[in-house]
All heavy atoms as a GROMACS GRO file, in nm:
protein
  574
    1MET      N    1  -0.379  -0.240   0.277
    1MET     CA    2  -0.302  -0.292   0.386
    1MET      C    3  -0.258  -0.172   0.470
    1MET      O    4  -0.219  -0.069   0.417
    1MET     CB    5  -0.180  -0.367   0.333
    1MET     CG    6  -0.092  -0.415   0.444
    1MET     SD    7   0.043  -0.524   0.395
    1MET     CE    8   0.128  -0.429   0.274
    2LEU      N    9  -0.268  -0.188   0.598
    2LEU     CA   10  -0.231  -0.082   0.690
    2LEU      C   11  -0.136  -0.139   0.795
    2LEU      O   12  -0.170  -0.235   0.864
    2LEU     CB   13  -0.356  -0.025   0.758
    2LEU     CG   14  -0.334   0.083   0.862
    2LEU    CD1   15  -0.271   0.207   0.799
    2LEU    CD2   16  -0.465   0.119   0.930
    3LEU      N   17  -0.019  -0.080   0.802
    3LEU     CA   18   0.079  -0.117   0.904
    3LEU      C   19   0.107   0.008   0.986
    3LEU      O   20   0.119   0.118   0.930
    3LEU     CB   21   0.208  -0.166   0.840
    3LEU     CG   22   0.197  -0.284   0.743
    3LEU    CD1   23   0.331  -0.308   0.675
    3LEU    CD2   24   0.152  -0.409   0.817
    4TYR      N   25   0.118  -0.008   1.116
    4TYR     CA   26   0.148   0.107   1.201
    4TYR      C   27   0.221   0.061   1.325
    4TYR      O   28   0.210  -0.054   1.367
    4TYR     CB   29   0.020   0.183   1.239
    4TYR     CG   30  -0.084   0.100   1.308
    4TYR    CD1   31  -0.085   0.087   1.446
    4TYR    CD2   32  -0.184   0.035   1.235
    4TYR    CE1   33  -0.181   0.011   1.510
    4TYR    CE2   34  -0.281  -0.040   1.298
    4TYR     CZ   35  -0.279  -0.052   1.436
    4TYR     OH   36  -0.374  -0.127   1.499
    5THR      N   37   0.296   0.154   1.384
    5THR     CA   38   0.365   0.124   1.508
    5THR      C   39   0.270   0.147   1.626
    5THR      O   40   0.163   0.207   1.611
    5THR     CB   41   0.489   0.213   1.524
    5THR    OG1   42   0.451   0.349   1.518
    5THR    CG2   43   0.591   0.182   1.415
    6ASP      N   44   0.312   0.103   1.740
    6ASP     CA   45   0.225   0.110   1.858
    6ASP      C   46   0.190   0.252   1.901
    6ASP      O   47   0.094   0.273   1.972
    6ASP     CB   48   0.287   0.033   1.975
    6ASP     CG   49   0.416   0.094   2.025
    6ASP    OD1   50   0.482   0.170   1.949
    6ASP    OD2   51   0.456   0.064   2.138
    7GLY      N   52   0.264   0.351   1.854
    7GLY     CA   53   0.234   0.489   1.890
    7GLY      C   54   0.097   0.535   1.843
    7GLY      O   55   0.037   0.625   1.902
    8LEU      N   56   0.045   0.474   1.737
    8LEU     CA   57  -0.087   0.512   1.686
    8LEU      C   58  -0.198   0.464   1.779
    8LEU      O   59  -0.300   0.530   1.794
    8LEU     CB   60  -0.110   0.455   1.546
    8LEU     CG   61  -0.235   0.503   1.474
    8LEU    CD1   62  -0.219   0.650   1.436
    8LEU    CD2   63  -0.262   0.421   1.351
    9ALA      N   64  -0.177   0.352   1.845
    9ALA     CA   65  -0.282   0.291   1.926
    9ALA      C   66  -0.259   0.302   2.076
    9ALA      O   67  -0.350   0.281   2.154
    9ALA     CB   68  -0.296   0.143   1.889
   10GLU      N   69  -0.139   0.335   2.115
   10GLU     CA   70  -0.104   0.333   2.256
   10GLU      C   71  -0.170   0.446   2.335
   10GLU      O   72  -0.163   0.562   2.297
   10GLU     CB   73   0.047   0.344   2.271
   10GLU     CG   74   0.098   0.315   2.408
   10GLU     CD   75   0.248   0.305   2.407
   10GLU    OE1   76   0.299   0.195   2.378
   10GLU    OE2   77   0.314   0.406   2.432
   11ARG      N   78  -0.238   0.410   2.442
   11ARG     CA   79  -0.299   0.505   2.534
   11ARG      C   80  -0.278   0.453   2.676
   11ARG      O   81  -0.308   0.337   2.705
   11ARG     CB   82  -0.450   0.520   2.510
   11ARG     CG   83  -0.490   0.573   2.376
   11ARG     CD   84  -0.448   0.720   2.358
   11ARG     NE   85  -0.481   0.770   2.227
   11ARG     CZ   86  -0.406   0.757   2.118
   11ARG    NH1   87  -0.293   0.692   2.123
   11ARG    NH2   88  -0.444   0.808   2.003
   12SER      N   89  -0.230   0.537   2.761
   12SER     CA   90  -0.204   0.499   2.899
   12SER      C   91  -0.334   0.458   2.968
   12SER      O   92  -0.435   0.528   2.958
   12SER     CB   93  -0.140   0.616   2.973
   12SER     OG   94  -0.115   0.581   3.106
   13GLY      N   95  -0.332   0.345   3.036
   13GLY     CA   96  -0.447   0.301   3.113
   13GLY      C   97  -0.557   0.234   3.032
   13GLY      O   98  -0.661   0.200   3.087
   14GLU      N   99  -0.539   0.216   2.902
   14GLU     CA  100  -0.643   0.155   2.818
   14GLU      C  101  -0.605   0.010   2.789
   14GLU      O  102  -0.489  -0.018   2.761
   14GLU     CB  103  -0.656   0.235   2.688
   14GLU     CG  104  -0.775   0.197   2.604
   14GLU     CD  105  -0.790   0.290   2.485
   14GLU    OE1  106  -0.694   0.302   2.407
   14GLU    OE2  107  -0.896   0.350   2.473
   15ASP      N  108  -0.702  -0.080   2.794
   15ASP     CA  109  -0.668  -0.221   2.771
   15ASP      C  110  -0.636  -0.247   2.624
   15ASP      O  111  -0.671  -0.170   2.535
   15ASP     CB  112  -0.778  -0.314   2.823
   15ASP     CG  113  -0.906  -0.311   2.742
   15ASP    OD1  114  -0.904  -0.269   2.625
   15ASP    OD2  115  -1.009  -0.354   2.795
   16LEU      N  116  -0.565  -0.355   2.601
   16LEU     CA  117  -0.514  -0.389   2.468
   16LEU      C  118  -0.625  -0.406   2.365
   16LEU      O  119  -0.612  -0.359   2.251
   16LEU     CB  120  -0.430  -0.517   2.475
   16LEU     CG  121  -0.369  -0.564   2.344
   16LEU    CD1  122  -0.274  -0.459   2.288
   16LEU    CD2  123  -0.297  -0.696   2.364
   17ASP      N  124  -0.735  -0.470   2.401
   17ASP     CA  125  -0.844  -0.490   2.305
   17ASP      C  126  -0.897  -0.357   2.252
   17ASP      O  127  -0.921  -0.341   2.133
   17ASP     CB  128  -0.958  -0.570   2.369
   17ASP     CG  129  -0.922  -0.715   2.391
   17ASP    OD1  130  -0.832  -0.765   2.321
   17ASP    OD2  131  -0.984  -0.778   2.479
   18ARG      N  132  -0.915  -0.260   2.341
   18ARG     CA  133  -0.965  -0.129   2.298
   18ARG      C  134  -0.861  -0.055   2.215
   18ARG      O  135  -0.894   0.011   2.118
   18ARG     CB  136  -1.004  -0.046   2.422
   18ARG     CG  137  -1.056   0.091   2.388
   18ARG     CD  138  -1.187   0.082   2.310
   18ARG     NE  139  -1.220   0.213   2.258
   18ARG     CZ  140  -1.259   0.238   2.133
   18ARG    NH1  141  -1.277   0.140   2.050
   18ARG    NH2  142  -1.284   0.360   2.095
   19ARG      N  143  -0.733  -0.066   2.252
   19ARG     CA  144  -0.626   0.000   2.176
   19ARG      C  145  -0.619  -0.052   2.034
   19ARG      O  146  -0.589   0.023   1.941
   19ARG     CB  147  -0.492  -0.019   2.244
   19ARG     CG  148  -0.476   0.063   2.370
   19ARG     CD  149  -0.338   0.057   2.423
   19ARG     NE  150  -0.292  -0.081   2.434
   19ARG     CZ  151  -0.188  -0.118   2.507
   19ARG    NH1  152  -0.121  -0.029   2.576
   19ARG    NH2  153  -0.152  -0.244   2.512
   20LEU      N  154  -0.644  -0.180   2.015
   20LEU     CA  155  -0.639  -0.238   1.880
   20LEU      C  156  -0.768  -0.215   1.802
   20LEU      O  157  -0.767  -0.208   1.680
   20LEU     CB  158  -0.608  -0.388   1.890
   20LEU     CG  159  -0.470  -0.421   1.946
   20LEU    CD1  160  -0.453  -0.572   1.959
   20LEU    CD2  161  -0.358  -0.360   1.864
   21ALA      N  162  -0.879  -0.205   1.872
   21ALA     CA  163  -1.009  -0.184   1.806
   21ALA      C  164  -1.021  -0.043   1.749
   21ALA      O  165  -1.079  -0.023   1.642
   21ALA     CB  166  -1.123  -0.212   1.902
   22ARG      N  167  -0.967   0.056   1.818
   22ARG     CA  168  -0.983   0.195   1.776
   22ARG      C  169  -0.925   0.220   1.635
   22ARG      O  170  -0.996   0.272   1.549
   22ARG     CB  171  -0.920   0.290   1.878
   22ARG     CG  172  -0.955   0.434   1.850
   22ARG     CD  173  -0.896   0.536   1.946
   22ARG     NE  174  -0.865   0.489   2.078
   22ARG     CZ  175  -0.742   0.452   2.118
   22ARG    NH1  176  -0.642   0.456   2.036
   22ARG    NH2  177  -0.722   0.412   2.241
   23PRO      N  178  -0.800   0.184   1.605
   23PRO     CA  179  -0.749   0.205   1.469
   23PRO      C  180  -0.826   0.124   1.364
   23PRO      O  181  -0.852   0.172   1.254
   23PRO     CB  182  -0.604   0.160   1.476
   23PRO     CG  183  -0.569   0.158   1.619
   23PRO     CD  184  -0.695   0.137   1.695
   24ARG      N  185  -0.866   0.003   1.399
   24ARG     CA  186  -0.940  -0.082   1.305
   24ARG      C  187  -1.075  -0.018   1.269
   24ARG      O  188  -1.113  -0.012   1.152
   24ARG     CB  189  -0.960  -0.221   1.367
   24ARG     CG  190  -1.022  -0.322   1.275
   24ARG     CD  191  -1.027  -0.461   1.335
   24ARG     NE  192  -1.093  -0.465   1.464
   24ARG     CZ  193  -1.033  -0.499   1.578
   24ARG    NH1  194  -0.906  -0.531   1.580
   24ARG    NH2  195  -1.101  -0.501   1.691
   25GLN      N  196  -1.145   0.033   1.368
   25GLN     CA  197  -1.275   0.096   1.344
   25GLN      C  198  -1.260   0.227   1.266
   25GLN      O  199  -1.338   0.255   1.176
   25GLN     CB  200  -1.346   0.121   1.478
   25GLN     CG  201  -1.390  -0.006   1.545
   25GLN     CD  202  -1.431   0.017   1.690
   25GLN    OE1  203  -1.404   0.121   1.749
   25GLN    NE2  204  -1.495  -0.084   1.749
   26HIS      N  205  -1.161   0.305   1.302
   26HIS     CA  206  -1.140   0.433   1.234
   26HIS      C  207  -1.101   0.408   1.088
   26HIS      O  208  -1.151   0.475   0.998
   26HIS     CB  209  -1.031   0.512   1.306
   26HIS     CG  210  -1.034   0.658   1.278
   26HIS    ND1  211  -1.118   0.744   1.345
   26HIS    CD2  212  -0.965   0.733   1.190
   26HIS    CE1  213  -1.099   0.866   1.299
   26HIS    NE2  214  -1.007   0.862   1.205
   27ALA      N  215  -1.014   0.311   1.064
   27ALA     CA  216  -0.973   0.278   0.927
   27ALA      C  217  -1.091   0.226   0.845
   27ALA      O  218  -1.107   0.262   0.728
   27ALA     CB  219  -0.860   0.175   0.928
   28ALA      N  220  -1.176   0.146   0.906
   28ALA     CA  221  -1.293   0.093   0.835
   28ALA      C  222  -1.386   0.205   0.790
   28ALA      O  223  -1.445   0.199   0.682
   28ALA     CB  224  -1.368  -0.007   0.923
   29ALA      N  225  -1.399   0.309   0.872
   29ALA     CA  226  -1.486   0.421   0.837
   29ALA      C  227  -1.430   0.504   0.722
   29ALA      O  228  -1.504   0.578   0.657
   29ALA     CB  229  -1.507   0.510   0.959
   30LEU      N  230  -1.300   0.491   0.695
   30LEU     CA  231  -1.234   0.572   0.592
   30LEU      C  232  -1.199   0.493   0.466
   30LEU      O  233  -1.133   0.546   0.377
   30LEU     CB  234  -1.105   0.632   0.650
   30LEU     CG  235  -1.121   0.730   0.765
   30LEU    CD1  236  -0.986   0.756   0.831
   30LEU    CD2  237  -1.182   0.859   0.715
   31THR      N  238  -1.243   0.370   0.454
   31THR     CA  239  -1.197   0.284   0.345
   31THR      C  240  -1.227   0.336   0.205
   31THR      O  241  -1.154   0.306   0.112
   31THR     CB  242  -1.256   0.142   0.356
   31THR    OG1  243  -1.398   0.150   0.358
   31THR    CG2  244  -1.204   0.072   0.478
   32ARG      N  245  -1.330   0.414   0.187
   32ARG     CA  246  -1.366   0.463   0.053
   32ARG      C  247  -1.298   0.596   0.019
   32ARG      O  248  -1.314   0.646  -0.092
   32ARG     CB  249  -1.516   0.477   0.040
   32ARG     CG  250  -1.588   0.343   0.057
   32ARG     CD  251  -1.727   0.347  -0.002
   32ARG     NE  252  -1.798   0.225   0.022
   32ARG     CZ  253  -1.789   0.116  -0.053
   32ARG    NH1  254  -1.708   0.113  -0.154
   32ARG    NH2  255  -1.860   0.008  -0.024
   33GLU      N  256  -1.224   0.652   0.112
   33GLU     CA  257  -1.155   0.779   0.088
   33GLU      C  258  -1.029   0.756   0.004
   33GLU      O  259  -0.971   0.648   0.009
   33GLU     CB  260  -1.115   0.844   0.221
   33GLU     CG  261  -1.232   0.881   0.309
   33GLU     CD  262  -1.318   0.992   0.248
   33GLU    OE1  263  -1.269   1.069   0.166
   33GLU    OE2  264  -1.437   0.998   0.286
   34PRO      N  265  -0.986   0.858  -0.071
   34PRO     CA  266  -0.856   0.847  -0.139
   34PRO      C  267  -0.747   0.818  -0.035
   34PRO      O  268  -0.758   0.857   0.081
   34PRO     CB  269  -0.837   0.985  -0.203
   34PRO     CG  270  -0.973   1.043  -0.212
   34PRO     CD  271  -1.052   0.985  -0.096
   35LEU      N  272  -0.642   0.752  -0.078
   35LEU     CA  273  -0.539   0.707   0.015
   35LEU      C  274  -0.478   0.822   0.096
   35LEU      O  275  -0.455   0.807   0.216
   35LEU     CB  276  -0.430   0.631  -0.061
   35LEU     CG  277  -0.336   0.548   0.023
   35LEU    CD1  278  -0.411   0.450   0.111
   35LEU    CD2  279  -0.238   0.474  -0.067
   36ALA      N  280  -0.453   0.936   0.035
   36ALA     CA  281  -0.395   1.050   0.108
   36ALA      C  282  -0.492   1.100   0.216
   36ALA      O  283  -0.449   1.131   0.328
   36ALA     CB  284  -0.360   1.163   0.012
   37VAL      N  285  -0.620   1.104   0.186
   37VAL     CA  286  -0.720   1.145   0.285
   37VAL      C  287  -0.730   1.040   0.394
   37VAL      O  288  -0.735   1.072   0.514
   37VAL     CB  289  -0.858   1.168   0.218
   37VAL    CG1  290  -0.967   1.193   0.322
   37VAL    CG2  291  -0.850   1.282   0.118
   38PHE      N  292  -0.731   0.914   0.356
   38PHE     CA  293  -0.734   0.802   0.452
   38PHE      C  294  -0.621   0.818   0.553
   38PHE      O  295  -0.643   0.814   0.674
   38PHE     CB  296  -0.722   0.671   0.376
   38PHE     CG  297  -0.709   0.549   0.462
   38PHE    CD1  298  -0.823   0.483   0.506
   38PHE    CD2  299  -0.585   0.500   0.498
   38PHE    CE1  300  -0.813   0.370   0.586
   38PHE    CE2  301  -0.574   0.387   0.578
   38PHE     CZ  302  -0.687   0.322   0.622
   39ARG      N  303  -0.501   0.837   0.503
   39ARG     CA  304  -0.383   0.848   0.589
   39ARG      C  305  -0.393   0.969   0.681
   39ARG      O  306  -0.374   0.959   0.802
   39ARG     CB  307  -0.259   0.858   0.501
   39ARG     CG  308  -0.130   0.880   0.576
   39ARG     CD  309  -0.024   0.941   0.488
   39ARG     NE  310  -0.067   1.071   0.440
   39ARG     CZ  311  -0.046   1.116   0.316
   39ARG    NH1  312   0.015   1.042   0.227
   39ARG    NH2  313  -0.088   1.235   0.280
   40ASP      N  314  -0.422   1.085   0.624
   40ASP     CA  315  -0.428   1.208   0.703
   40ASP      C  316  -0.538   1.203   0.809
   40ASP      O  317  -0.517   1.245   0.922
   40ASP     CB  318  -0.449   1.329   0.611
   40ASP     CG  319  -0.329   1.357   0.523
   40ASP    OD1  320  -0.220   1.298   0.547
   40ASP    OD2  321  -0.342   1.436   0.428
   41GLU      N  322  -0.654   1.153   0.772
   41GLU     CA  323  -0.766   1.146   0.867
   41GLU      C  324  -0.740   1.043   0.977
   41GLU      O  325  -0.778   1.063   1.091
   41GLU     CB  326  -0.896   1.113   0.794
   41GLU     CG  327  -0.947   1.226   0.708
   41GLU     CD  328  -0.986   1.347   0.790
   41GLU    OE1  329  -1.048   1.331   0.898
   41GLU    OE2  330  -0.955   1.459   0.746
   42LEU      N  331  -0.675   0.935   0.941
   42LEU     CA  332  -0.641   0.833   1.041
   42LEU      C  333  -0.545   0.892   1.144
   42LEU      O  334  -0.564   0.876   1.264
   42LEU     CB  335  -0.581   0.711   0.973
   42LEU     CG  336  -0.567   0.585   1.056
   42LEU    CD1  337  -0.703   0.537   1.103
   42LEU    CD2  338  -0.497   0.477   0.977
   43LEU      N  339  -0.444   0.962   1.096
   43LEU     CA  340  -0.350   1.025   1.189
   43LEU      C  341  -0.417   1.133   1.272
   43LEU      O  342  -0.396   1.142   1.393
   43LEU     CB  343  -0.232   1.084   1.111
   43LEU     CG  344  -0.130   0.983   1.060
   43LEU    CD1  345  -0.030   1.050   0.968
   43LEU    CD2  346  -0.059   0.914   1.175
   44ALA      N  347  -0.498   1.217   1.209
   44ALA     CA  348  -0.565   1.325   1.281
   44ALA      C  349  -0.660   1.269   1.388
   44ALA      O  350  -0.671   1.325   1.497
   44ALA     CB  351  -0.643   1.413   1.183
   45GLY      N  352  -0.726   1.160   1.358
   45GLY     CA  353  -0.822   1.105   1.451
   45GLY      C  354  -0.764   1.023   1.564
   45GLY      O  355  -0.826   1.006   1.668
   46LEU      N  356  -0.641   0.972   1.543
   46LEU     CA  357  -0.585   0.881   1.643
   46LEU      C  358  -0.457   0.928   1.708
   46LEU      O  359  -0.419   0.878   1.813
   46LEU     CB  360  -0.560   0.744   1.579
   46LEU     CG  361  -0.684   0.672   1.528
   46LEU    CD1  362  -0.646   0.546   1.452
   46LEU    CD2  363  -0.777   0.637   1.643
   47ALA      N  364  -0.386   1.020   1.647
   47ALA     CA  365  -0.254   1.058   1.697
   47ALA      C  366  -0.259   1.146   1.821
   47ALA      O  367  -0.163   1.152   1.896
   47ALA     CB  368  -0.175   1.128   1.587
   48HIS      N  369  -0.369   1.214   1.844
   48HIS     CA  370  -0.375   1.303   1.960
   48HIS      C  371  -0.384   1.225   2.090
   48HIS      O  372  -0.438   1.116   2.094
   48HIS     CB  373  -0.493   1.400   1.950
   48HIS     CG  374  -0.626   1.330   1.945
   48HIS    ND1  375  -0.686   1.280   2.057
   48HIS    CD2  376  -0.707   1.300   1.841
   48HIS    CE1  377  -0.801   1.223   2.022
   48HIS    NE2  378  -0.816   1.233   1.892
   49GLY      N  379  -0.328   1.280   2.194
   49GLY     CA  380  -0.338   1.217   2.325
   49GLY      C  381  -0.230   1.115   2.354
   49GLY      O  382  -0.212   1.074   2.466
   50GLY      N  383  -0.156   1.075   2.253
   50GLY     CA  384  -0.048   0.979   2.275
   50GLY      C  385   0.082   1.052   2.297
   50GLY      O  386   0.095   1.171   2.270
   51ASN      N  387   0.181   0.980   2.347
   51ASN     CA  388   0.310   1.042   2.369
   51ASN      C  389   0.423   0.963   2.305
   51ASN      O  390   0.537   0.974   2.346
   51ASN     CB  391   0.335   1.061   2.519
   51ASN     CG  392   0.328   0.930   2.596
   51ASN    OD1  393   0.304   0.824   2.538
   51ASN    ND2  394   0.349   0.937   2.726
   52ASP      N  395   0.390   0.884   2.206
   52ASP     CA  396   0.488   0.800   2.138
   52ASP      C  397   0.495   0.842   1.991
   52ASP      O  398   0.402   0.901   1.937
   52ASP     CB  399   0.444   0.654   2.148
   52ASP     CG  400   0.557   0.555   2.124
   52ASP    OD1  401   0.668   0.599   2.088
   52ASP    OD2  402   0.534   0.435   2.140
   53ASP      N  403   0.609   0.814   1.928
   53ASP     CA  404   0.620   0.842   1.786
   53ASP      C  405   0.534   0.744   1.707
   53ASP      O  406   0.498   0.637   1.756
   53ASP     CB  407   0.765   0.836   1.739
   53ASP     CG  408   0.829   0.700   1.763
   53ASP    OD1  409   0.792   0.634   1.862
   53ASP    OD2  410   0.915   0.659   1.684
   54ILE      N  411   0.498   0.783   1.583
   54ILE     CA  412   0.408   0.703   1.500
   54ILE      C  413   0.468   0.684   1.362
   54ILE      O  414   0.518   0.780   1.302
   54ILE     CB  415   0.271   0.772   1.485
   54ILE    CG1  416   0.202   0.784   1.620
   54ILE    CG2  417   0.182   0.696   1.386
   54ILE    CD1  418   0.078   0.870   1.617
   55THR      N  419   0.464   0.563   1.314
   55THR     CA  420   0.496   0.532   1.175
   55THR      C  421   0.375   0.462   1.117
   55THR      O  422   0.319   0.372   1.179
   55THR     CB  423   0.620   0.442   1.164
   55THR    OG1  424   0.731   0.508   1.225
   55THR    CG2  425   0.652   0.411   1.020
   56LEU      N  426   0.335   0.506   0.998
   56LEU     CA  427   0.215   0.453   0.934
   56LEU      C  428   0.246   0.424   0.788
   56LEU      O  429   0.306   0.506   0.719
   56LEU     CB  430   0.104   0.558   0.944
   56LEU     CG  431  -0.027   0.532   0.873
   56LEU    CD1  432  -0.104   0.425   0.948
   56LEU    CD2  433  -0.108   0.659   0.867
   57LEU      N  434   0.209   0.306   0.742
   57LEU     CA  435   0.224   0.269   0.603
   57LEU      C  436   0.089   0.217   0.555
   57LEU      O  437   0.035   0.121   0.609
   57LEU     CB  438   0.330   0.160   0.586
   57LEU     CG  439   0.347   0.102   0.446
   57LEU    CD1  440   0.399   0.208   0.351
   57LEU    CD2  441   0.440  -0.016   0.449
   58ALA      N  442   0.032   0.283   0.454
   58ALA     CA  443  -0.097   0.242   0.399
   58ALA      C  444  -0.080   0.215   0.250
   58ALA      O  445  -0.027   0.299   0.177
   58ALA     CB  446  -0.201   0.351   0.421
   59VAL      N  447  -0.124   0.099   0.206
   59VAL     CA  448  -0.114   0.059   0.066
   59VAL      C  449  -0.250   0.010   0.022
   59VAL      O  450  -0.315  -0.068   0.091
   59VAL     CB  451  -0.010  -0.055   0.048
   59VAL    CG1  452  -0.005  -0.101  -0.096
   59VAL    CG2  453   0.127  -0.012   0.097
   60ARG      N  454  -0.292   0.057  -0.093
   60ARG     CA  455  -0.420   0.012  -0.149
   60ARG      C  456  -0.391  -0.054  -0.283
   60ARG      O  457  -0.332   0.007  -0.372
   60ARG     CB  458  -0.515   0.130  -0.166
   60ARG     CG  459  -0.651   0.087  -0.218
   60ARG     CD  460  -0.748   0.202  -0.220
   60ARG     NE  461  -0.785   0.233  -0.081
   60ARG     CZ  462  -0.822   0.352  -0.040
   60ARG    NH1  463  -0.827   0.453  -0.122
   60ARG    NH2  464  -0.855   0.373   0.086
   61LEU      N  465  -0.436  -0.176  -0.300
   61LEU     CA  466  -0.418  -0.248  -0.425
   61LEU      C  467  -0.538  -0.223  -0.515
   61LEU      O  468  -0.649  -0.202  -0.467
   61LEU     CB  469  -0.404  -0.398  -0.398
   61LEU     CG  470  -0.285  -0.437  -0.310
   61LEU    CD1  471  -0.289  -0.586  -0.281
   61LEU    CD2  472  -0.154  -0.398  -0.375
   62PRO      N  473  -0.516  -0.226  -0.647
   62PRO     CA  474  -0.630  -0.208  -0.738
   62PRO      C  475  -0.727  -0.326  -0.723
   62PRO      O  476  -0.687  -0.435  -0.682
   62PRO     CB  477  -0.566  -0.205  -0.876
   62PRO     CG  478  -0.433  -0.269  -0.861
   62PRO     CD  479  -0.390  -0.249  -0.718
   63PRO      N  480  -0.853  -0.304  -0.755
   63PRO     CA  481  -0.950  -0.413  -0.748
   63PRO      C  482  -0.906  -0.532  -0.834
   63PRO      O  483  -0.838  -0.515  -0.934
   63PRO     CB  484  -1.078  -0.351  -0.804
   63PRO     CG  485  -1.062  -0.205  -0.786
   63PRO     CD  486  -0.914  -0.179  -0.798
   64HIS      N  487  -0.946  -0.650  -0.792
   64HIS     CA  488  -0.910  -0.773  -0.863
   64HIS      C  489  -0.947  -0.762  -1.010
   64HIS      O  490  -1.058  -0.723  -1.045
   64HIS     CB  491  -0.982  -0.893  -0.800
   64HIS     CG  492  -0.949  -1.022  -0.865
   64HIS    ND1  493  -0.824  -1.078  -0.853
   64HIS    CD2  494  -1.022  -1.104  -0.942
   64HIS    CE1  495  -0.824  -1.191  -0.923
   64HIS    NE2  496  -0.944  -1.209  -0.976
   65GLY      N  497  -0.854  -0.796  -1.096
   65GLY     CA  498  -0.880  -0.795  -1.240
   65GLY      C  499  -0.839  -0.666  -1.309
   65GLY      O  500  -0.831  -0.662  -1.431
   66LEU      N  501  -0.813  -0.561  -1.234
   66LEU     CA  502  -0.769  -0.435  -1.294
   66LEU      C  503  -0.617  -0.425  -1.282
   66LEU      O  504  -0.560  -0.458  -1.180
   66LEU     CB  505  -0.832  -0.315  -1.225
   66LEU     CG  506  -0.981  -0.297  -1.242
   66LEU    CD1  507  -1.027  -0.174  -1.167
   66LEU    CD2  508  -1.017  -0.281  -1.389
   67LYS      N  509  -0.556  -0.379  -1.389
   67LYS     CA  510  -0.412  -0.361  -1.386
   67LYS      C  511  -0.382  -0.220  -1.335
   67LYS      O  512  -0.453  -0.125  -1.368
   67LYS     CB  513  -0.354  -0.379  -1.526
   67LYS     CG  514  -0.365  -0.519  -1.577
   67LYS     CD  515  -0.302  -0.532  -1.712
   67LYS     CE  516  -0.316  -0.676  -1.762
   67LYS     NZ  517  -0.257  -0.692  -1.893
   68PRO      N  518  -0.276  -0.206  -1.255
   68PRO     CA  519  -0.240  -0.072  -1.210
   68PRO      C  520  -0.192   0.012  -1.328
   68PRO      O  521  -0.146  -0.041  -1.428
   68PRO     CB  522  -0.127  -0.097  -1.110
   68PRO     CG  523  -0.075  -0.233  -1.140
   68PRO     CD  524  -0.189  -0.309  -1.206
   69PRO      N  525  -0.205   0.146  -1.317
   69PRO     CA  526  -0.159   0.231  -1.426
   69PRO      C  527  -0.009   0.214  -1.446
   69PRO      O  528   0.064   0.192  -1.352
   69PRO     CB  529  -0.193   0.372  -1.380
   69PRO     CG  530  -0.228   0.361  -1.237
   69PRO     CD  531  -0.258   0.219  -1.206
   70THR      N  532   0.033   0.223  -1.570
   70THR     CA  533   0.176   0.212  -1.600
   70THR      C  534   0.230   0.350  -1.635
   70THR      O  535   0.157   0.438  -1.684
   70THR     CB  536   0.202   0.116  -1.718
   70THR    OG1  537   0.130   0.166  -1.831
   70THR    CG2  538   0.156  -0.024  -1.685
   71GLU      N  539   0.358   0.368  -1.609
   71GLU     CA  540   0.421   0.493  -1.643
   71GLU      C  541   0.447   0.497  -1.792
   71GLU      O  542   0.487   0.398  -1.852
   71GLU     CB  543   0.555   0.508  -1.571
   71GLU     CG  544   0.542   0.531  -1.423
   71GLU     CD  545   0.678   0.553  -1.360
   71GLU    OE1  546   0.772   0.600  -1.429
   71GLU    OE2  547   0.692   0.523  -1.241
   72GLU      N  548   0.423   0.613  -1.851
   72GLU     CA  549   0.457   0.630  -1.993
   72GLU      C  550   0.602   0.671  -2.000
   72GLU      O  551   0.649   0.757  -1.927
   72GLU     CB  552   0.368   0.737  -2.056
   72GLU     CG  553   0.224   0.692  -2.066
   72GLU     CD  554   0.142   0.793  -2.144
   72GLU    OE1  555   0.201   0.868  -2.227
   72GLU    OE2  556   0.022   0.795  -2.122
   73ARG      N  557   0.674   0.608  -2.088
   73ARG     CA  558   0.816   0.638  -2.105
   73ARG      C  559   0.836   0.725  -2.227
   73ARG      O  560   0.770   0.704  -2.328
   73ARG     CB  561   0.895   0.509  -2.118
   73ARG     CG  562   0.868   0.416  -1.999
   73ARG     CD  563   0.977   0.315  -1.986
   73ARG     NE  564   0.944   0.216  -1.888
   73ARG     CZ  565   0.976   0.223  -1.760
   73ARG    NH1  566   1.038   0.330  -1.717
   73ARG    NH2  567   0.946   0.128  -1.678
   74PRO      N  568   0.926   0.824  -2.214
   74PRO     CA  569   0.950   0.913  -2.330
   74PRO      C  570   1.014   0.843  -2.447
   74PRO      O  571   1.069   0.742  -2.443
   74PRO     CB  572   1.042   1.021  -2.274
   74PRO     CG  573   1.088   0.976  -2.140
   74PRO     CD  574   1.003   0.860  -2.099
   0.00000   0.00000   0.00000
């Protein structure tokens, strides 16, 4: 799941369809990357040229049927 504020997609003079397509396409190209790489590359590829602040939240769920790792308690 990827949530972001308009600062990631906002570009002066660009129509809304293109502004929304760019993050979607960039994220799709990075789907197999580790989450930290996904986040960093998404920001690096899209954050330049804008003049607004950006908030990004990326969450990856484990594949269906797999349980997430549990913390070991002392």
